[in-house]
C-alpha positions in Angstrom: 83.7 26.0 -44.9 81.1 23.4 -45.6 83.6 20.7 -44.7 84.2 22.4 -41.3 80.5 22.6 -40.6 80.0 18.9 -41.5 82.9 18.0 -39.2 81.4 20.0 -36.3 78.0 18.5 -36.9 79.4 14.9 -37.0 81.3 15.5 -33.8 78.3 16.8 -32.1 76.1 13.8 -33.2 78.7 11.3 -32.1 79.0 13.0 -28.7 75.3 12.9 -28.2 75.1 9.2 -29.1 78.0 8.4 -26.8 76.5 10.4 -24.0 73.2 8.5 -24.3 74.9 5.2 -24.4 77.0 6.2 -21.4 74.0 7.2 -19.5 72.2 3.9 -20.2 75.3 2.0 -19.0 75.5 4.1 -15.9 71.8 3.4 -15.1 72.3 -0.4 -15.5 73.7 -2.4 -12.6 76.1 -5.3 -13.1 74.0 -8.5 -13.8 75.6 -10.7 -11.2 75.0 -8.1 -8.4 71.5 -7.4 -9.7 70.6 -11.1 -9.9 71.7 -11.6 -6.3 69.9 -8.5 -5.1 66.8 -9.5 -7.1 66.7 -12.9 -5.5 66.9 -11.3 -2.0 64.1 -8.8 -2.9 61.7 -11.3 -4.2 62.2 -13.6 -1.3 60.7 -10.9 1.1 57.1 -11.6 2.0 56.0 -8.1 1.1 57.4 -8.3 -2.4 54.2 -8.1 -4.3 54.7 -5.0 -6.6 57.1 -4.9 -9.5 57.4 -1.1 -9.2 58.5 -1.4 -5.6 61.1 -4.0 -6.6 62.2 -1.7 -9.4 62.7 1.1 -7.0 64.6 -1.0 -4.5 66.7 -2.6 -7.2 67.4 0.7 -9.0 67.1 -0.9 -12.4 64.9 0.1 -15.4 62.0 -2.2 -16.4 62.6 -3.1 -20.1 59.1 -4.5 -20.4 56.3 -6.6 -18.9 53.6 -8.9 -20.2 51.0 -11.4 -19.1 51.6 -15.1 -19.6 49.8 -18.3 -18.5 52.0 -18.4 -15.4 51.4 -14.7 -14.5 53.0 -11.3 -15.1 56.6 -11.4 -16.4 58.7 -8.3 -15.7 62.1 -7.8 -17.3 64.9 -5.6 -15.8 68.0 -4.4 -17.6 71.6 -5.0 -16.4 75.1 -5.2 -17.7 77.1 -8.4 -18.0 80.8 -8.7 -17.4 81.5 -7.6 -21.0 79.4 -4.4 -20.5 76.6 -5.7 -22.8 73.0 -4.8 -21.9 71.0 -7.9 -20.9 67.7 -8.6 -19.2 66.8 -10.4 -16.0 63.2 -11.6 -15.8 60.9 -12.5 -13.0 57.3 -13.8 -13.0 54.7 -12.8 -10.6 52.7 -16.0 -10.2 49.0 -15.6 -11.0 47.8 -17.8 -8.2 50.1 -16.8 -5.3 51.1 -13.2 -6.4 54.7 -14.2 -5.4 57.7 -13.5 -7.7 60.0 -16.1 -9.1 63.3 -15.4 -10.8 63.3 -16.8 -14.3 66.9 -15.9 -15.2 68.3 -14.1 -18.2 66.2 -13.1 -21.3 62.8 -11.5 -21.6 59.8 -13.6 -22.6 58.0 -10.4 -23.4 60.4 -9.4 -26.1 61.0 -13.0 -27.3 57.3 -13.5 -28.2 56.9 -10.4 -30.3 
């Protein structure tokens, strides 16, 4: 009886973990598409708010931080191997314009 309860509990836990991971994967866009869309969004003259870009892009913000250049914002995406990655932009301190920095996240790398 105990073995049966342990098996049911283990199956439930594995199912919940798989569901969470699956939901995270569903919420993340493919990196190549996200990178192209991000370039287009930050090229617009009215692209001055990270939250607006996040909404238009449909990606989660992994983190943001202030640097000498300005505010860095990191978005999550999936590469071609279905691995979660980060795309980062910086909102320049002097111009308030965004610039694509590429993959990685300076905010996480400095901690």
